[in-house]
Steps between C-alpha positions, in 0.01 A plus 500: 500500500236462771380193697128544512403194714654236706327179609651259755368155574656286779436349836123502459488871414444707195611860490432761224707825534560428869128450566399163638233354254465147644624292782445144619681267735779331315376192330545312180585709193218365290228581747657841571522603140141387437382712794688805366344440160151497658570791733607718202178403315703385199283346234718275289382141488810376328689582822385169659663294220843663537808364670599666836762729346259635238238556764758691703601710197140566408384607840798735564480647151124551521532679835718765340351516153142515617587789730599734219273804475518523122524126425789298378707617206518221239870569451584379849804264519527217747833412656483229769760294689530243775736238649314180472361530143187275494628230732158409649364403152828343402482265800135413417595433137802281608270293716297409191789388287766362737374137508483313177221268629288798619570754220217742471616860401235762553465769232350719774832493685735489202370824355608683815857362513642832385486805730433741208151346467409725797587799274272361235210463741535868612536608129187314404298638785599861407542455130858604508719443194815656629857426614512231773776299664534262791841473671634257753726643775623371838347805662288805435712703258339845542780684311466276194121533485517875546766551236318273257180700557674833451651378174158393364343827603790717367503321167123539483452119469236523772286774657492314832693201638357257756777324677469218753706281722264195551678234696291192570616166631244282668326728760794741519422813290602858457367740241616856430331670203565847387377709205737751351403775250670755286386782730785704652642464841802648675611151607587195292278199517731304736497777761126533471446123536729482807294771659169345417526135586417380844677153506 
């Protein structure tokens, strides 16, 4: 198995395969992710209606998937994880239902109260109808994501696997995306990942 690309997004910087793509002074996550979207010349109007976690997933995934020379394989699985689930939207939704005298639940918020919606947004953008899963861990579980990817590739349930750790809580964010393929390598995915990531 071979890691083809790694994208890291944190502290106002975006890296693709250890090359700095974008940098800005640390600011609010929403303005930062919008600027990255524009800098990468992404054209996906639905982006502006998404919740922050889905925006994060879409931008990181797009940076990797749009960089593929031969295009994306439709049999690409998505395996994502984080610590905070979709806490930002959960808090917004709670604010709309907590007081009986001011009860106004917003469908725009409620629809994003599951973190796996971010997988759906990426799948819709790239027309993927493959394996996907979103896990919640206390910390970035590189061994788990690598082993899961290797299993999917070995069992031919996917031709590529896009994995991501997309932790987002208010303006604290960290994204590590990596794309694994069935191509051969002398090292397992975990060793490759540890050698490739900056943070």
